[in-house]
C-alpha positions in Angstrom: 27.3 8.8 -32.5 27.9 5.6 -30.5 27.1 6.1 -26.8 30.4 4.5 -25.9 32.6 6.5 -28.1 35.9 7.7 -26.9 37.9 10.1 -28.9 41.7 9.6 -29.2 42.4 12.8 -27.1 40.1 11.4 -24.3 41.7 8.0 -24.8 45.0 9.4 -23.8 43.5 10.9 -20.6 42.1 7.8 -19.6 45.1 5.8 -20.3 47.1 8.0 -18.1 44.6 7.7 -15.3 44.4 3.8 -15.6 48.2 3.7 -15.2 48.0 5.9 -12.1 45.2 3.6 -10.6 47.1 0.5 -11.4 50.5 2.0 -9.8 48.5 2.9 -6.5 46.8 -0.5 -6.5 50.4 -2.0 -6.4 51.7 0.1 -3.4 52.4 -2.1 -0.3 50.1 0.0 1.9 47.3 -0.8 -0.6 47.9 -4.4 -0.6 48.2 -4.6 3.2 44.9 -3.1 3.6 43.3 -5.9 1.3 44.5 -8.5 3.8 43.3 -6.5 6.7 39.8 -6.1 5.0 39.6 -10.0 4.6 40.6 -10.4 8.2 38.0 -7.7 9.4 35.1 -9.3 7.5 36.1 -12.7 8.7 35.9 -11.5 12.5 39.7 -11.7 12.8 40.8 -8.1 12.5 43.2 -6.5 14.9 41.9 -3.0 14.4 38.6 -1.0 13.3 38.6 -0.4 9.5 37.9 3.3 8.4 36.3 4.6 5.3 35.5 8.3 4.2 32.7 8.0 1.6 33.7 10.4 -1.1 30.7 10.4 -3.4 28.4 12.9 -1.6 31.0 15.6 -1.8 32.7 14.5 -5.0 31.5 17.5 -6.7 34.1 19.6 -4.8 36.9 17.2 -5.6 36.4 15.6 -9.1 35.0 18.0 -11.6 38.0 20.4 -11.4 40.3 17.6 -12.5 38.5 16.4 -15.4 39.9 16.7 -18.7 37.9 14.6 -21.2 35.4 16.2 -23.5 33.1 13.3 -24.3 30.2 12.5 -22.2 31.0 8.8 -21.9 34.7 9.5 -21.5 33.9 11.9 -18.6 31.8 9.6 -16.9 34.6 6.8 -17.0 37.2 9.5 -16.0 35.2 10.1 -12.9 35.0 6.5 -12.0 38.7 6.1 -12.3 39.2 9.1 -10.0 36.6 7.5 -7.6 38.7 4.2 -7.4 41.9 6.0 -6.2 41.4 9.5 -4.7 40.7 8.2 -1.3 44.2 6.6 -1.3 45.8 9.6 -2.7 43.9 12.2 -0.8 42.8 10.8 2.6 44.7 7.6 3.3 41.6 5.9 4.7 41.3 2.1 4.2 39.5 2.4 0.8 41.3 0.0 -1.4 42.5 0.9 -4.9 41.4 -1.9 -7.2 44.1 -3.3 -9.7 41.2 -3.6 -12.2 38.4 -1.4 -13.6 35.0 -3.1 -12.7 31.9 -2.8 -14.9 28.6 -4.8 -14.0 25.9 -6.5 -16.0 23.2 -3.9 -17.4 20.5 -5.3 -15.4 17.3 -3.8 -14.1 14.3 -4.4 -11.7 11.2 -2.3 -11.7 8.8 -2.7 -8.9 5.3 -3.3 -10.0 6.4 -2.0 -13.5 6.0 1.8 -11.9 8.2 4.3 -13.6 9.3 6.5 -10.8 9.1 10.3 -11.4 11.3 12.6 -9.3 11.4 16.3 -9.3 14.6 18.3 -8.1 15.3 21.8 -7.3 18.0 23.6 -9.3 20.2 20.4 -9.2 20.1 20.3 -5.4 20.3 17.2 -3.4 16.6 18.0 -2.2 14.0 16.2 -4.2 10.3 14.9 -4.1 8.8 11.9 -5.8 5.6 12.2 -7.9 3.0 9.7 -6.1 1.6 7.1 -8.2 -0.2 5.3 -5.3 -2.2 7.5 -3.1 -5.3 5.6 -1.6 -4.0 2.1 -1.6 -7.5 0.4 -2.1 -8.4 2.7 -4.9 -5.3 2.6 -6.8 -4.2 -1.1 -6.1 -4.8 -2.1 -9.9 -1.7 0.1 -10.5 0.6 -2.4 -8.9 1.3 -4.5 -12.0 3.6 -7.5 -12.3 7.3 -6.2 -11.6 9.4 -6.2 -14.8 13.3 -7.0 -15.0 15.8 -8.0 -17.4 19.4 -7.8 -18.8 20.9 -6.1 -21.8 23.8 -8.1 -22.7 24.6 -6.5 -25.9 25.0 -3.1 -24.2 27.2 -4.6 -21.4 29.5 -6.1 -24.1 29.7 -2.8 -26.0 30.8 -0.8 -22.9 33.2 -3.5 -21.9 34.7 -3.5 -25.4 35.0 0.2 -25.5 36.8 0.2 -22.0 39.2 -2.7 -23.3 40.2 -0.8 -26.4 40.8 2.3 -24.4 43.0 1.0 -21.7 42.5 -2.8 -21.2 45.9 -3.3 -21.9 46.9 -1.3 -18.8 44.2 -1.8 -16.3 42.2 -4.9 -16.8 38.4 -4.5 -17.2 36.3 -7.0 -15.5 32.8 -7.9 -15.0 31.9 -7.4 -11.4 28.7 -7.7 -9.1 28.4 -5.7 -6.0 26.2 -7.1 -3.3 22.3 -7.9 -3.9 20.9 -4.6 -2.9 17.2 -4.9 -1.7 15.5 -1.7 -0.1 11.7 -2.4 -0.3 10.3 0.5 1.8 12.4 2.8 0.0 11.0 1.7 -3.2 7.5 1.9 -1.7 8.1 5.7 -0.7 9.3 6.3 -4.2 5.6 5.6 -5.5 3.7 6.3 -2.4 4.6 9.3 -0.3 5.7 8.7 3.3 2.6 10.0 4.9 0.5 8.1 2.4 2.4 5.0 3.4 1.5 5.6 7.0 -2.0 6.3 6.3 -2.2 3.3 3.9 -1.0 1.0 6.8 -3.6 2.2 9.0 -6.5 2.4 6.6 -5.8 -0.9 4.7 -3.6 -3.2 7.0 -4.2 -6.3 5.2 -3.8 -4.9 1.6 -0.7 -3.4 2.8 0.8 -6.7 4.0 -0.3 -8.3 0.7 1.4 -5.5 -1.2 4.7 -6.4 0.9 4.3 -9.9 0.3 4.2 -9.3 -3.5 7.3 -7.2 -3.3 9.3 -10.1 -1.6 7.8 -12.6 -4.1 8.7 -10.4 -7.0 12.1 -9.7 -5.6 12.8 -13.5 -5.3 11.4 -14.1 -8.9 14.1 -11.6 -10.0 16.7 -13.3 -8.3 15.8 -16.7 -9.8 16.2 -14.8 -13.3 19.7 -13.8 -12.4 20.5 -17.2 -11.3 18.9 -18.8 -14.6 20.8 -16.6 -16.6 24.0 -17.0 -14.8 24.4 -13.4 -13.8 25.3 -13.9 -10.2 29.0 -13.3 -9.8 31.1 -13.9 -6.6 31.2 -11.2 -3.8 34.5 -12.1 -2.0 36.8 -9.1 -2.6 36.5 -5.4 -3.4 33.0 -5.4 -4.5 30.7 -2.9 -3.2 28.7 -3.9 0.0 26.7 -0.9 -0.2 26.9 1.8 2.9 30.6 2.3 2.2 31.9 -1.1 2.9 33.2 -3.9 0.8 32.6 -7.7 0.2 36.0 -9.1 1.1 35.9 -12.5 2.8 36.8 -16.3 2.4 33.6 -17.6 3.5 31.6 -17.3 0.4 32.6 -19.0 -2.7 34.8 -17.2 -5.2 35.7 -17.3 -8.7 37.3 -20.8 -9.0 33.9 -22.3 -7.7 32.3 -20.1 -10.0 33.8 -21.5 -12.8 32.5 -25.1 -11.9 28.7 -24.3 -11.4 26.0 -21.4 -11.5 25.9 -19.2 -8.5 22.8 -18.7 -6.4 22.0 -15.8 -4.2 23.1 -17.9 -1.3 26.7 -17.7 -2.6 26.8 -13.8 -2.3 26.4 -10.9 0.0 23.2 -9.0 0.4 22.2 -5.7 1.6 18.8 -4.3 3.0 17.6 -1.3 5.0 14.5 0.3 5.9 15.1 4.0 6.8 11.5 5.0 5.9 9.8 3.2 8.7 11.6 4.9 11.7 7.9 6.4 12.3 6.4 3.0 13.0 6.5 1.4 16.4 8.7 -1.6 16.8 5.5 -3.8 16.9 4.2 -2.3 13.8 7.6 -2.9 12.0 7.5 -6.4 13.1 4.0 -6.8 11.8 4.0 -4.9 8.6 7.5 -4.9 7.3 9.6 -7.5 8.7 8.1 -10.6 7.3 8.9 -9.3 3.7 12.6 -8.3 4.7 13.0 -11.7 6.4 11.9 -13.4 3.2 14.3 -11.8 1.1 17.2 -11.6 3.6 17.1 -15.3 3.8 18.1 -15.6 0.2 21.7 -14.4 0.9 24.8 -15.9 1.9 25.8 -13.1 4.2 24.0 -10.0 5.0 24.7 -6.4 6.0 21.6 -4.5 7.4 20.7 -0.8 7.9 21.6 2.9 6.9 20.4 5.8 8.9 17.7 4.2 11.0 18.4 3.2 14.4 18.2 -0.5 14.7 18.3 -0.8 18.6 14.5 -0.4 18.9 13.8 -3.4 16.6 17.0 -5.4 17.4 15.5 -8.0 19.9 12.3 -8.5 18.1 13.4 -8.6 14.4 17.1 -7.8 13.0 18.9 -10.1 15.6 16.9 -13.1 14.0 18.4 -12.7 10.6 20.8 -15.8 10.9 23.1 -14.7 8.1 23.5 -11.0 9.4 27.5 -10.2 9.3 27.1 -6.2 9.5 24.6 -3.9 11.2 24.7 -0.2 10.9 25.1 1.8 14.1 23.9 5.1 12.8 24.1 8.6 14.5 20.6 7.9 15.7 21.3 4.5 17.4 22.0 3.8 21.0 25.6 2.9 20.6 25.8 1.4 24.0 22.9 -0.7 23.7 24.2 -2.1 20.5 27.8 -2.7 21.7 26.4 -4.8 24.6 24.5 -7.0 22.3 27.2 -7.3 19.6 30.1 -7.9 21.7 31.7 -11.2 21.3 29.1 -12.0 18.4 29.6 -12.7 14.7 28.3 -9.3 13.6 30.2 -6.2 12.9 29.5 -3.0 14.5 29.3 -0.8 11.4 29.5 2.8 12.9 28.3 5.8 10.8 29.2 8.9 12.7 27.3 11.9 12.4 28.4 14.0 9.4 27.9 17.2 11.1 31.5 17.4 12.5 33.1 17.3 8.9 30.6 18.7 7.1 29.4 21.9 9.0 31.9 24.8 9.2 35.2 25.8 7.8 37.2 24.6 10.6 37.5 21.0 11.9 36.1 20.7 15.8 39.0 18.4 16.7 37.7 18.1 20.3 34.0 17.1 19.2 35.6 14.6 16.7 37.8 13.1 19.6 34.9 12.8 21.9 32.6 11.2 19.5 35.3 8.7 18.5 36.1 7.9 22.2 32.3 7.3 22.8 32.2 4.8 20.0 35.3 3.0 20.9 34.3 2.6 24.4 30.6 1.3 23.1 32.3 -1.0 20.8 34.7 -2.8 23.2 34.5 -6.4 22.6 33.0 -5.8 19.0 34.5 -6.1 15.6 34.2 -2.4 14.6 34.1 -0.5 11.3 33.7 3.1 10.8 32.4 4.5 7.5 31.7 8.5 7.4 28.9 8.9 5.1 26.4 11.7 3.9 29.0 14.5 4.1 27.8 16.9 1.2 30.5 19.5 1.7 34.1 19.7 3.0 34.2 23.3 2.0 36.6 22.6 -0.8 39.2 21.7 2.0 40.8 18.4 1.3 43.3 19.1 4.2 40.2 19.0 6.6 38.9 15.6 5.4 42.6 14.2 5.7 42.8 15.6 9.2 39.5 14.1 10.1 40.8 10.7 8.9 44.0 11.2 10.7 42.3 12.0 14.1 40.2 8.9 13.9 43.4 6.8 13.4 44.9 8.5 16.4 41.9 7.8 18.7 42.0 4.1 17.6 45.7 3.9 18.2 45.2 5.4 21.6 42.0 4.1 22.9 41.1 1.0 20.9 41.4 -2.4 23.1 39.5 -4.4 20.8 
């Protein structure tokens, strides 16, 4: 059977949801948020933006709502719900798009290594099977990276969705930010401890490997450019890390119709969580040259995930000229970064600890208010964005999550001075 087959029964379910998404996208509150995101990312915003990322606890929200029977239809049904449930359930600043986005079926396989992962009983815990252990002995396994695009598959998927509900909700080709996380890819084929040992045992060889990662990434980007696969990132496209691309600085669709786009025309995202065990000096020597080479390819850059950026801020991250957002994780010194970002052109992208929402059956409102007041004080003079990530359970309590968002709004209303 065609992998993109949608039965008549499933088609009706998808059409119903497509209509619902379109209706929610037209709400005045939703339209207002779009304007606020544009202002925020352009450093003209009047208030912090808030997003509760649904994906990590979606298993408590979406499956019970699914009615489609076919595998592909259930996948699309899940995506449709993901497009509007934040607006419907939590009332945060997640925008409901007035279209259904699909992307080109592209791939990039670093060093042509097929990553093997083991999971335990479907849990989030997992382990990667190492391909490279001793870097010197195994260096020959690092082959030329491979990449490509399957345009035929992309078109078949698009056509199936168009036929199912395109007359209700437009189906549009979409590209999120260019997402590059070199040290994550390294740890996927070389365990964390082996990465540390290999830096120590073979410092020059490790640097050579990182330089190859940068070069292969840039070669992949040239492939995207040559094949006209770079699309604008100026609206609701994903910026990674629970944020969005809205901006007026990068070229949009009108310009895209006049010339092929390059990576300089779009957003990029990078992080290096895996190197928190390195000293700032070692990060600067072994990791940053690769990152700086790739980051320089983007028009605008968002950097960081859970790693604290304050230890490497002065020596490295602050030197990324196109940096527009930087992650202020639970392990980051908020006050230090607030002092450095105040009055700058870089957004203080706060990622609060997931423990307050994710642990226990009753929301600790006092702890949440204290955490928010600490952030709001530290970020005075900054452009602030709050994304709650990595919550793997809300104990099936939507009301708890909604209250969480409401309290953040209250604290901003009462304590944010901008």
